[in-house]
LUMRO-163978 format. One line per field, with one value per atom (N, C-alpha, C): x, y, z; residue number from 1; residue in one letter; atom name. Coordinates in nm, 3 decimals. Atoms other than C-alpha are relative to their C-alpha. Layout:
N
px: c(X/...) .
py: c(Y/...) .
pz: c(Z/...) .
n: c(NUM/...) .
res: c(A/...) .
atom: c(CA/...) .
// end
This chain:
215
px: c(-0.039/13.561/-0.116/0.117/13.279/0.034/-0.023/13.231/0.066/-0.061/13.329/0.150/-0.143/13.666/0.065/-0.055/13.705/0.033/-0.041/13.757/-0.094/0.094/13.441/0.021/-0.030/13.568/0.079/-0.084/13.803/-0.038/0.042/13.600/-0.034/0.036/13.501/0.101/-0.096/13.710/-0.039/0.032/13.740/-0.050/0.054/13.549/0.109/-0.103/13.741/0.013/-0.001/13.668/0.136/-0.130/14.006/-0.006/0.015/13.877/-0.005/0.013/13.790/0.136/-0.134/14.141/0.084/-0.074/14.286/-0.046/0.053/14.057/0.053/-0.054/14.170/0.147/-0.140/14.531/0.011/-0.001/14.461/-0.038/0.043/14.279/0.110/-0.110/14.570/0.108/-0.106/14.825/-0.041/0.048/14.613/-0.004/0.012/14.543/0.135/-0.132/14.902/0.075/-0.065/15.028/-0.056/0.062/14.779/0.036/-0.049/14.884/0.133/-0.129/15.238/-0.013/0.019/15.121/-0.053/0.061/14.909/0.091/-0.096/15.178/0.097/-0.096/15.429/-0.067/0.071/15.172/-0.042/0.042/15.052/0.116/-0.118/15.406/0.034/-0.032/15.461/-0.100/0.104/15.128/-0.024/0.028/15.131/-0.144/0.143/14.786/-0.018/0.028/14.667/-0.121/0.114/14.344/0.048/-0.060/14.554/0.067/-0.063/14.750/-0.106/0.109/14.422/-0.058/0.055/14.295/0.095/-0.096/14.616/-0.018/0.025/14.527/-0.109/0.106/14.210/0.056/-0.061/14.415/0.084/-0.080/14.652/-0.088/0.091/14.361/-0.062/0.057/14.205/0.103/-0.106/14.537/0.022/-0.016/14.570/-0.115/0.115/14.218/0.016/-0.018/14.291/0.115/-0.113/14.625/-0.039/0.048/14.458/-0.086/0.086/14.198/0.080/-0.078/14.464/0.097/-0.111/14.734/-0.028/0.014/14.608/-0.117/0.120/14.267/0.020/-0.028/14.422/0.066/-0.067/14.593/-0.102/0.087/14.456/-0.075/0.086/14.179/0.073/-0.068/14.401/0.094/-0.091/14.647/-0.077/0.083/14.363/-0.030/0.029/14.274/0.125/-0.124/14.637/0.034/-0.025/14.672/-0.093/0.095/14.357/0.041/-0.045/14.492/0.116/-0.115/14.820/-0.044/0.051/14.629/-0.067/0.066/14.421/0.100/-0.103/14.734/0.065/-0.062/14.892/-0.094/0.096/14.574/-0.020/0.013/14.541/0.118/-0.120/14.899/-0.005/0.012/14.837/-0.108/0.106/14.513/0.049/-0.057/14.697/0.098/-0.094/14.967/-0.073/0.077/14.710/-0.063/0.065/14.522/0.102/-0.104/14.843/0.052/-0.048/14.962/-0.106/0.107/14.622/-0.001/-0.003/14.640/0.123/-0.124/14.999/-0.013/0.016/14.921/-0.108/0.108/14.609/0.047/-0.053/14.824/0.082/-0.079/15.012/-0.085/0.070/14.925/0.034/-0.036/15.042/-0.125/0.110/14.813/0.045/-0.040/14.829/-0.020/0.010/14.863/-0.128/0.133/14.503/0.001/-0.002/14.586/0.049/-0.051/14.792/-0.104/0.106/14.516/-0.109/0.108/14.259/0.038/-0.044/14.460/0.012/-0.023/14.559/-0.133/0.130/14.205/-0.080/0.068/14.069/0.062/-0.068/14.332/-0.043/0.043/14.238/-0.143/0.139/13.870/-0.006/-0.004/13.950/0.052/-0.056/14.159/-0.104/0.106/13.879/-0.114/0.103/13.635/0.038/-0.047/13.849/-0.014/0.014/13.856/-0.147/0.144/13.480/-0.054/0.045/13.430/0.044/-0.048/13.645/-0.083/0.075/13.445/-0.150/0.144/13.107/-0.065/0.058/13.053/-0.025/0.013/13.081/-0.085/0.072/12.857/-0.116/0.114/12.572/0.042/-0.049/12.792/-0.025/0.018/12.835/0.030/-0.016/12.865/0.139/-0.137/13.242/0.018/-0.012/13.223/-0.069/0.077/12.954/0.062/-0.057/13.125/0.126/-0.120/13.451/-0.038/0.043/13.268/-0.056/0.058/13.070/0.107/-0.108/13.386/0.071/-0.067/13.557/-0.089/0.093/13.246/-0.009/0.012/13.219/0.127/-0.125/13.587/0.003/0.006/13.508/-0.058/0.054/13.317/0.114/-0.116/13.646/0.078/-0.067/13.801/-0.074/0.080/13.514/0.021/-0.023/13.572/0.131/-0.128/13.934/-0.015/0.027/13.814/-0.065/0.068/13.583/0.096/-0.101/13.872/0.089/-0.083/14.081/-0.073/0.079/13.799/-0.009/0.007/13.767/0.128/-0.130/14.138/0.019/-0.015/14.137/-0.090/0.095/13.830/0.028/-0.021/13.926/0.144/-0.140/14.304/0.052/-0.038/14.323/0.009/-0.020/14.416/-0.105/0.095/14.121/-0.090/0.081/13.908/0.075/-0.083/14.195/0.009/-0.015/14.235/-0.130/0.131/13.862/-0.027/0.023/13.831/0.094/-0.098/14.150/-0.034/0.033/14.039/-0.118/0.116/13.704/0.042/-0.045/13.873/0.089/-0.087/14.133/-0.081/0.085/13.864/-0.075/0.066/13.675/0.098/-0.102/13.998/0.034/-0.027/14.067/-0.115/0.116/13.713/0.003/-0.009/13.760/0.111/-0.112/14.097/-0.039/0.046/13.939/-0.090/0.091/13.666/0.078/-0.081/13.924/0.071/-0.078/14.137/-0.089/0.091/13.841/-0.053/0.051/13.701/0.108/-0.110/14.041/0.033/-0.029/14.105/-0.107/0.108/13.763/0.012/-0.015/13.826/0.115/-0.115/14.168/-0.033/0.037/14.021/-0.092/0.091/13.744/0.076/-0.077/13.995/0.088/-0.080/14.215/-0.085/0.091/13.917/-0.042/0.042/13.814/0.109/-0.109/14.158/0.013/-0.010/14.150/-0.122/0.120/13.805/-0.093/0.088/13.639/-0.128/0.125/13.269/-0.023/0.031/13.163/-0.149/0.141/12.833/-0.049) .
py: c(0.006/12.383/-0.055/0.038/12.368/-0.100/0.101/12.104/0.057/-0.058/12.345/0.014/-0.008/12.380/-0.137/0.134/12.006/-0.034/0.026/12.037/0.053/-0.043/12.148/0.143/-0.137/12.503/0.000/0.003/12.393/-0.114/0.116/12.123/0.034/-0.040/12.323/0.101/-0.092/12.526/0.143/-0.138/12.893/0.073/-0.072/13.134/0.083/-0.074/13.331/0.146/-0.138/13.661/0.034/-0.037/13.829/0.058/-0.056/14.015/-0.111/0.111/13.684/-0.064/0.056/13.551/0.090/-0.093/13.866/-0.012/0.017/13.819/-0.129/0.126/13.457/0.015/-0.027/13.573/0.073/-0.076/13.825/-0.090/0.091/13.559/-0.099/0.093/13.317/0.065/-0.070/13.573/0.029/-0.033/13.683/-0.125/0.123/13.326/-0.060/0.057/13.210/0.086/-0.090/13.519/-0.023/0.022/13.459/-0.137/0.130/13.094/0.018/-0.025/13.213/0.077/-0.082/13.474/-0.085/0.079/13.224/-0.112/0.102/12.955/0.060/-0.067/13.196/0.044/-0.049/13.347/-0.113/0.114/13.006/-0.048/0.041/12.920/0.104/-0.108/13.260/0.004/-0.008/13.247/-0.133/0.131/12.874/-0.042/0.024/12.850/-0.104/0.101/12.539/0.037/-0.042/12.704/0.090/-0.077/12.954/-0.092/0.097/12.661/-0.069/0.064/12.493/0.094/-0.096/12.811/0.020/-0.015/12.833/-0.109/0.108/12.498/0.038/-0.048/12.656/0.093/-0.091/12.931/-0.076/0.080/12.673/-0.073/0.071/12.472/0.091/-0.095/12.780/0.044/-0.039/12.889/-0.110/0.113/12.540/-0.006/-0.001/12.563/0.104/-0.106/12.895/-0.033/0.039/12.763/-0.103/0.102/12.460/0.065/-0.067/12.683/0.077/-0.085/12.907/-0.078/0.064/12.661/-0.140/0.142/12.304/-0.026/0.030/12.329/0.006/-0.004/12.404/-0.128/0.124/12.065/-0.113/0.116/11.716/-0.029/0.029/11.596/-0.085/0.090/11.327/0.077/-0.079/11.590/0.081/-0.068/11.777/-0.095/0.098/11.460/-0.029/0.023/11.399/0.117/-0.118/11.755/0.002/0.005/11.717/-0.106/0.108/11.389/0.048/-0.051/11.557/0.104/-0.101/11.847/-0.066/0.071/11.605/-0.059/0.056/11.434/0.107/-0.109/11.765/0.051/-0.048/11.885/-0.101/0.103/11.552/-0.002/-0.003/11.573/0.118/-0.116/11.923/-0.022/0.029/11.808/-0.090/0.089/11.528/0.074/-0.080/11.772/0.086/-0.085/12.008/-0.083/0.084/11.728/-0.054/0.051/11.579/0.107/-0.110/11.916/0.037/-0.029/11.979/-0.101/0.105/11.645/0.015/-0.016/11.712/0.116/-0.115/12.057/-0.023/0.028/11.920/-0.074/0.073/11.706/0.090/-0.093/12.010/0.114/-0.114/12.343/0.129/-0.119/12.579/0.080/-0.090/12.878/0.089/-0.084/13.044/0.148/-0.145/13.420/0.048/-0.033/13.533/0.125/-0.124/13.882/-0.023/0.031/13.748/-0.076/0.074/13.501/0.094/-0.092/13.779/0.091/-0.093/14.021/-0.072/0.074/13.759/-0.049/0.048/13.617/0.115/-0.117/13.968/0.032/-0.023/14.017/-0.106/0.108/13.677/0.021/-0.028/13.769/0.111/-0.110/14.094/-0.047/0.052/13.905/-0.080/0.076/13.660/0.090/-0.095/13.949/0.074/-0.067/14.125/-0.090/0.095/13.810/-0.018/0.014/13.767/0.121/-0.122/14.130/-0.001/0.007/14.074/-0.098/0.104/13.763/0.029/-0.027/13.920/0.024/-0.032/14.044/-0.125/0.123/13.684/-0.105/0.096/13.525/-0.065/0.054/13.471/-0.057/0.058/13.328/-0.149/0.145/12.962/-0.067/0.074/12.689/0.018/-0.016/12.725/0.136/-0.134/13.101/0.011/-0.012/13.074/-0.081/0.085/12.789/0.062/-0.066/12.984/0.112/-0.109/13.282/-0.055/0.059/13.065/-0.061/0.061/12.883/0.105/-0.107/13.209/0.058/-0.053/13.339/-0.093/0.096/13.020/-0.008/0.003/13.037/0.107/-0.106/13.354/-0.052/0.063/13.133/-0.058/0.053/12.962/0.110/-0.114/13.302/0.043/-0.036/13.382/-0.103/0.104/13.047/0.025/-0.030/13.146/0.122/-0.115/13.482/-0.045/0.050/13.296/-0.078/0.073/13.070/0.098/-0.101/13.380/0.060/-0.052/13.522/-0.101/0.105/13.187/-0.013/0.008/13.173/0.121/-0.123/13.535/-0.004/-0.001/13.483/-0.106/0.110/13.150/-0.009/0.013/13.187/-0.141/0.138/12.830/-0.021/0.025/12.673/-0.087/0.097/12.438/0.058/-0.049/12.674/-0.006/0.006/12.693/-0.143/0.141/12.314/-0.055/0.049/12.247/0.049/-0.057/12.483/-0.061/0.057/12.351/-0.144/0.141/11.989/-0.011/0.002/12.059/0.038/-0.044/12.246/-0.105/0.105/11.969/-0.117/0.111/11.701/0.035/-0.043/11.904/-0.001/0.002/11.943/-0.140/0.138/11.570/-0.059/0.048/11.499/0.053/-0.059/11.739/-0.066/0.065/11.584/-0.141/0.134/11.238/0.006/-0.012/11.353/0.029/-0.033/11.503/-0.124/0.117/11.188/-0.106/0.101/10.955/0.039/-0.046/11.168/-0.010/0.004/11.197/-0.144/0.141/10.823/-0.060/0.051/10.749/0.049/-0.054/10.980/-0.067/0.066/10.826/-0.145/0.139/10.476/-0.007/-0.002/10.565/0.019/-0.025/10.697/-0.118/0.120/10.393/-0.111/0.102/10.163/0.032/-0.040/10.365/-0.032/0.031/10.326/-0.150/0.146/9.954/-0.064/0.054/9.917/-0.067/0.058/9.820/0.081/-0.076/9.914/0.058/-0.065/10.161/0.002/-0.001/10.163/0.141) .
pz: c(0.142/26.370/-0.081/0.077/26.119/-0.109/0.103/25.851/-0.123/0.119/25.577/0.020/-0.025/25.748/-0.013/0.015/25.708/-0.144/0.136/25.338/-0.106/0.103/25.161/-0.043/0.041/25.155/-0.130/0.120/24.879/-0.092/0.078/24.715/-0.144/0.134/24.410/-0.052/0.057/24.170/0.033/-0.032/24.267/-0.123/0.113/24.048/-0.068/0.070/23.784/0.042/-0.044/23.959/0.062/-0.051/24.012/0.139/-0.135/24.318/0.104/-0.095/24.484/0.027/-0.018/24.425/0.091/-0.085/24.584/0.146/-0.135/24.884/0.062/-0.052/24.918/0.038/-0.033/24.909/0.134/-0.125/25.185/0.117/-0.106/25.389/0.036/-0.025/25.349/0.084/-0.072/25.467/0.144/-0.134/25.764/0.088/-0.080/25.877/0.033/-0.027/25.842/0.101/-0.096/26.028/0.141/-0.131/26.311/0.056/-0.047/26.326/0.072/-0.064/26.401/0.129/-0.120/26.650/0.114/-0.108/26.844/0.048/-0.044/26.847/0.099/-0.089/26.999/0.130/-0.118/27.235/0.093/-0.084/27.354/0.087/-0.078/27.462/0.105/-0.094/27.624/0.116/-0.103/27.810/0.071/-0.057/27.884/-0.021/0.026/27.723/-0.111/0.102/27.540/-0.085/0.083/27.424/-0.114/0.107/27.227/-0.102/0.090/27.085/-0.085/0.074/26.988/-0.105/0.095/26.823/-0.118/0.110/26.621/-0.105/0.094/26.465/-0.099/0.088/26.327/-0.107/0.096/26.166/-0.102/0.092/26.019/-0.099/0.088/25.881/-0.104/0.095/25.723/-0.103/0.094/25.571/-0.102/0.092/25.423/-0.100/0.091/25.279/-0.109/0.098/25.112/-0.095/0.085/24.987/-0.103/0.094/24.833/-0.108/0.097/24.670/-0.104/0.090/24.519/-0.088/0.069/24.417/-0.054/0.035/24.397/-0.094/0.077/24.235/-0.150/0.143/23.897/-0.049/0.037/23.904/-0.016/0.017/23.844/0.130/-0.116/24.076/0.102/-0.093/24.226/0.091/-0.083/24.349/0.103/-0.098/24.519/0.117/-0.105/24.709/0.083/-0.074/24.801/0.092/-0.083/24.926/0.121/-0.111/25.137/0.102/-0.090/25.278/0.087/-0.074/25.376/0.103/-0.092/25.531/0.120/-0.109/25.737/0.098/-0.087/25.868/0.086/-0.075/25.968/0.108/-0.098/26.139/0.112/-0.102/26.318/0.096/-0.083/26.442/0.097/-0.087/26.577/0.105/-0.096/26.739/0.113/-0.102/26.919/0.089/-0.079/27.025/0.102/-0.091/27.175/0.111/-0.101/27.350/0.098/-0.088/27.486/0.095/-0.085/27.614/0.104/-0.095/27.774/0.113/-0.102/27.955/0.089/-0.077/28.060/0.100/-0.089/28.201/0.103/-0.093/28.363/0.123/-0.116/28.592/0.092/-0.081/28.721/0.052/-0.057/28.875/-0.074/0.076/28.602/-0.037/0.035/28.553/-0.116/0.115/28.209/0.030/-0.016/28.174/-0.066/0.051/28.139/-0.087/0.077/28.013/-0.142/0.134/27.723/-0.081/0.066/27.641/-0.051/0.037/27.638/-0.115/0.105/27.424/-0.134/0.125/27.166/-0.058/0.050/27.144/-0.062/0.060/27.077/-0.136/0.128/26.804/-0.102/0.088/26.659/-0.048/0.036/26.666/-0.105/0.097/26.483/-0.134/0.125/26.226/-0.077/0.066/26.153/-0.046/0.040/26.146/-0.127/0.122/25.885/-0.121/0.111/25.670/-0.036/0.026/25.710/-0.075/0.069/25.603/-0.146/0.137/25.294/-0.082/0.070/25.206/-0.005/-0.012/25.287/-0.136/0.131/24.932/-0.083/0.078/24.807/0.073/-0.083/25.071/-0.072/0.074/24.823/-0.136/0.124/24.548/-0.004/0.010/24.462/0.133/-0.125/24.725/0.059/-0.049/24.746/0.066/-0.055/24.800/0.137/-0.123/25.065/0.113/-0.105/25.253/0.059/-0.050/25.276/0.097/-0.088/25.426/0.131/-0.121/25.670/0.089/-0.076/25.772/0.084/-0.073/25.869/0.107/-0.099/26.043/0.120/-0.109/26.249/0.083/-0.075/26.345/0.108/-0.100/26.535/0.131/-0.121/26.778/0.084/-0.070/26.863/0.072/-0.064/26.934/0.126/-0.118/27.170/0.112/-0.100/27.345/0.074/-0.065/27.413/0.091/-0.087/27.548/0.131/-0.120/27.786/0.088/-0.077/27.887/0.076/-0.065/27.962/0.120/-0.111/28.176/0.113/-0.102/28.353/0.078/-0.068/28.429/0.091/-0.079/28.547/0.123/-0.111/28.765/0.106/-0.094/28.922/0.050/-0.037/28.932/-0.021/0.029/28.801/-0.151/0.142/28.470/-0.065/0.058/28.426/-0.110/0.113/28.208/-0.133/0.120/27.959/-0.051/0.038/27.961/-0.056/0.049/27.918/-0.141/0.133/27.620/-0.102/0.092/27.464/-0.036/0.025/27.501/-0.097/0.091/27.333/-0.141/0.132/27.048/-0.066/0.054/27.008/-0.052/0.043/26.988/-0.128/0.122/26.728/-0.117/0.104/26.533/-0.045/0.035/26.547/-0.082/0.076/26.426/-0.143/0.134/26.135/-0.081/0.070/26.049/-0.046/0.037/26.052/-0.123/0.114/25.813/-0.128/0.118/25.576/-0.053/0.040/25.574/-0.063/0.053/25.521/-0.137/0.130/25.239/-0.107/0.097/25.069/-0.038/0.030/25.099/-0.090/0.084/24.954/-0.143/0.135/24.658/-0.073/0.062/24.592/-0.036/0.028/24.615/-0.122/0.115/24.368/-0.130/0.122/24.116/-0.034/0.023/24.163/-0.060/0.052/24.105/-0.143/0.135/23.800/-0.102/0.092/23.645/-0.021/0.012/23.718/-0.062/0.062/23.565/0.096/-0.101/23.894/0.005/-0.004/23.887/0.139/-0.127/24.157/0.021/-0.033/24.340/0.018) .
n: c(1/1/1/2/2/2/3/3/3/4/4/4/5/5/5/6/6/6/7/7/7/8/8/8/9/9/9/10/10/10/11/11/11/12/12/12/13/13/13/14/14/14/15/15/15/16/16/16/17/17/17/18/18/18/19/19/19/20/20/20/21/21/21/22/22/22/23/23/23/24/24/24/25/25/25/26/26/26/27/27/27/28/28/28/29/29/29/30/30/30/31/31/31/32/32/32/33/33/33/34/34/34/35/35/35/36/36/36/37/37/37/38/38/38/39/39/39/40/40/40/41/41/41/42/42/42/43/43/43/44/44/44/45/45/45/46/46/46/47/47/47/48/48/48/49/49/49/50/50/50/51/51/51/52/52/52/53/53/53/54/54/54/55/55/55/56/56/56/57/57/57/58/58/58/59/59/59/60/60/60/61/61/61/62/62/62/63/63/63/64/64/64/65/65/65/66/66/66/67/67/67/68/68/68/69/69/69/70/70/70/71/71/71/72/72/72/73/73/73/74/74/74/75/75/75/76/76/76/77/77/77/78/78/78/79/79/79/80/80/80/81/81/81/82/82/82/83/83/83/84/84/84/85/85/85/86/86/86/87/87/87/88/88/88/89/89/89/90/90/90/91/91/91/92/92/92/93/93/93/94/94/94/95/95/95/96/96/96/97/97/97/98/98/98/99/99/99/100/100/100/101/101/101/102/102/102/103/103/103/104/104/104/105/105/105/106/106/106/107/107/107/108/108/108/109/109/109/110/110/110/111/111/111/112/112/112/113/113/113/114/114/114/115/115/115/116/116/116/117/117/117/118/118/118/119/119/119/120/120/120/121/121/121/122/122/122/123/123/123/124/124/124/125/125/125/126/126/126/127/127/127/128/128/128/129/129/129/130/130/130/131/131/131/132/132/132/133/133/133/134/134/134/135/135/135/136/136/136/137/137/137/138/138/138/139/139/139/140/140/140/141/141/141/142/142/142/143/143/143/144/144/144/145/145/145/146/146/146/147/147/147/148/148/148/149/149/149/150/150/150/151/151/151/152/152/152/153/153/153/154/154/154/155/155/155/156/156/156/157/157/157/158/158/158/159/159/159/160/160/160/161/161/161/162/162/162/163/163/163/164/164/164/165/165/165/166/166/166/167/167/167/168/168/168/169/169/169/170/170/170/171/171/171/172/172/172/173/173/173/174/174/174/175/175/175/176/176/176/177/177/177/178/178/178/179/179/179/180/180/180/181/181/181/182/182/182/183/183/183/184/184/184/185/185/185/186/186/186/187/187/187/188/188/188/189/189/189/190/190/190/191/191/191/192/192/192/193/193/193/194/194/194/195/195/195/196/196/196/197/197/197/198/198/198/199/199/199/200/200/200/201/201/201/202/202/202/203/203/203/204/204/204/205/205/205/206/206/206/207/207/207/208/208/208/209/209/209/210/210/210/211/211/211/212/212/212/213/213/213/214/214/214/215/215/215) .
res: c(M/M/M/S/S/S/S/S/S/C/C/C/C/C/C/S/S/S/G/G/G/S/S/S/C/C/C/S/S/S/S/S/S/A/A/A/A/A/A/P/P/P/P/P/P/P/P/P/D/D/D/G/G/G/R/R/R/Y/Y/Y/R/R/R/K/K/K/V/V/V/L/L/L/W/W/W/A/A/A/A/A/A/L/L/L/V/V/V/I/I/I/N/N/N/F/F/F/A/A/A/M/M/M/F/F/F/G/G/G/V/V/V/E/E/E/I/I/I/V/V/V/S/S/S/S/S/S/L/L/L/A/A/A/A/A/A/G/G/G/S/S/S/V/V/V/S/S/S/L/L/L/L/L/L/A/A/A/D/D/D/S/S/S/V/V/V/D/D/D/F/F/F/L/L/L/G/G/G/D/D/D/A/A/A/A/A/A/N/N/N/Y/Y/Y/G/G/G/V/V/V/S/S/S/L/L/L/F/F/F/V/V/V/L/L/L/G/G/G/L/L/L/A/A/A/V/V/V/V/V/V/W/W/W/R/R/R/S/S/S/R/R/R/A/A/A/A/A/A/Y/Y/Y/A/A/A/K/K/K/G/G/G/L/L/L/V/V/V/M/M/M/G/G/G/A/A/A/F/F/F/G/G/G/L/L/L/L/L/L/V/V/V/L/L/L/G/G/G/R/R/R/A/A/A/L/L/L/W/W/W/L/L/L/G/G/G/T/T/T/G/G/G/E/E/E/Q/Q/Q/V/V/V/P/P/P/H/H/H/A/A/A/Q/Q/Q/T/T/T/M/M/M/G/G/G/V/V/V/V/V/V/S/S/S/V/V/V/V/V/V/A/A/A/F/F/F/A/A/A/A/A/A/N/N/N/G/G/G/A/A/A/V/V/V/A/A/A/A/A/A/L/L/L/L/L/L/Y/Y/Y/A/A/A/F/F/F/R/R/R/N/N/N/G/G/G/D/D/D/A/A/A/N/N/N/M/M/M/R/R/R/S/S/S/V/V/V/W/W/W/L/L/L/C/C/C/T/T/T/R/R/R/N/N/N/D/D/D/M/M/M/I/I/I/G/G/G/N/N/N/V/V/V/A/A/A/V/V/V/M/M/M/L/L/L/A/A/A/A/A/A/L/L/L/G/G/G/V/V/V/F/F/F/G/G/G/T/T/T/G/G/G/A/A/A/G/G/G/W/W/W/P/P/P/D/D/D/I/I/I/V/V/V/V/V/V/A/A/A/S/S/S/I/I/I/M/M/M/A/A/A/L/L/L/L/L/L/G/G/G/L/L/L/H/H/H/A/A/A/A/A/A/R/R/R/D/D/D/I/I/I/I/I/I/L/L/L/Q/Q/Q/A/A/A/R/R/R/G/G/G/E/E/E/L/L/L/R/R/R/Q/Q/Q/R/R/R/S/S/S/D/D/D/A/A/A/R/R/R/A/A/A/G/G/G/V/V/V/P/P/P/T/T/T/R/R/R) .
atom: c(N/CA/C/N/CA/C/N/CA/C/N/CA/C/N/CA/C/N/CA/C/N/CA/C/N/CA/C/N/CA/C/N/CA/C/N/CA/C/N/CA/C/N/CA/C/N/CA/C/N/CA/C/N/CA/C/N/CA/C/N/CA/C/N/CA/C/N/CA/C/N/CA/C/N/CA/C/N/CA/C/N/CA/C/N/CA/C/N/CA/C/N/CA/C/N/CA/C/N/CA/C/N/CA/C/N/CA/C/N/CA/C/N/CA/C/N/CA/C/N/CA/C/N/CA/C/N/CA/C/N/CA/C/N/CA/C/N/CA/C/N/CA/C/N/CA/C/N/CA/C/N/CA/C/N/CA/C/N/CA/C/N/CA/C/N/CA/C/N/CA/C/N/CA/C/N/CA/C/N/CA/C/N/CA/C/N/CA/C/N/CA/C/N/CA/C/N/CA/C/N/CA/C/N/CA/C/N/CA/C/N/CA/C/N/CA/C/N/CA/C/N/CA/C/N/CA/C/N/CA/C/N/CA/C/N/CA/C/N/CA/C/N/CA/C/N/CA/C/N/CA/C/N/CA/C/N/CA/C/N/CA/C/N/CA/C/N/CA/C/N/CA/C/N/CA/C/N/CA/C/N/CA/C/N/CA/C/N/CA/C/N/CA/C/N/CA/C/N/CA/C/N/CA/C/N/CA/C/N/CA/C/N/CA/C/N/CA/C/N/CA/C/N/CA/C/N/CA/C/N/CA/C/N/CA/C/N/CA/C/N/CA/C/N/CA/C/N/CA/C/N/CA/C/N/CA/C/N/CA/C/N/CA/C/N/CA/C/N/CA/C/N/CA/C/N/CA/C/N/CA/C/N/CA/C/N/CA/C/N/CA/C/N/CA/C/N/CA/C/N/CA/C/N/CA/C/N/CA/C/N/CA/C/N/CA/C/N/CA/C/N/CA/C/N/CA/C/N/CA/C/N/CA/C/N/CA/C/N/CA/C/N/CA/C/N/CA/C/N/CA/C/N/CA/C/N/CA/C/N/CA/C/N/CA/C/N/CA/C/N/CA/C/N/CA/C/N/CA/C/N/CA/C/N/CA/C/N/CA/C/N/CA/C/N/CA/C/N/CA/C/N/CA/C/N/CA/C/N/CA/C/N/CA/C/N/CA/C/N/CA/C/N/CA/C/N/CA/C/N/CA/C/N/CA/C/N/CA/C/N/CA/C/N/CA/C/N/CA/C/N/CA/C/N/CA/C/N/CA/C/N/CA/C/N/CA/C/N/CA/C/N/CA/C/N/CA/C/N/CA/C/N/CA/C/N/CA/C/N/CA/C/N/CA/C/N/CA/C/N/CA/C/N/CA/C/N/CA/C/N/CA/C/N/CA/C/N/CA/C/N/CA/C/N/CA/C/N/CA/C/N/CA/C/N/CA/C/N/CA/C/N/CA/C/N/CA/C/N/CA/C/N/CA/C/N/CA/C/N/CA/C/N/CA/C/N/CA/C/N/CA/C/N/CA/C/N/CA/C/N/CA/C/N/CA/C/N/CA/C/N/CA/C/N/CA/C/N/CA/C/N/CA/C/N/CA/C/N/CA/C/N/CA/C/N/CA/C/N/CA/C/N/CA/C/N/CA/C/N/CA/C/N/CA/C/N/CA/C/N/CA/C/N/CA/C/N/CA/C/N/CA/C) .
// end
């Protein structure tokens, strides 16, 4: 999970270009749909790396949602929304890590074929979003960060593909658990960054209202 997925994707107001708003809408729908697909598939396949990848889709959908709905509101509400998003992402990260540790103590082997098929679909979904955003890649910082964020998420999809190949080749579940643990830790790190940044912004605004000088 890249730094732009930690919140900077939605740090600036979206441009007034109507086409860009339509693209963000499409990206939101695709990411939220894939979040649902990977949640269900992770349970069906017994795969924690799919569950971890679904967190990325949820985080991206939240970023696009914030860009579309929250940025028109007061700055303090943007910070509150980011704080809430960080808490949700952190909770999912802990869930993934806990499930990885739990499955690691057993001998359950996830269904490699399901992992492979779903990860290819996820890669295609992120590729479609990246293609939609490609025309805006050289725009302002917000536009470029959103495109880079989606492009980098495709790396996570490739990691799940490799986990599927590892499970298929070894007949064991440890490749799935290793990939999931790494993705969960990256997700927790991103959630921590979001929460700390949001808390700092809220504290600055609180100090400003109270007349406390800032450094």
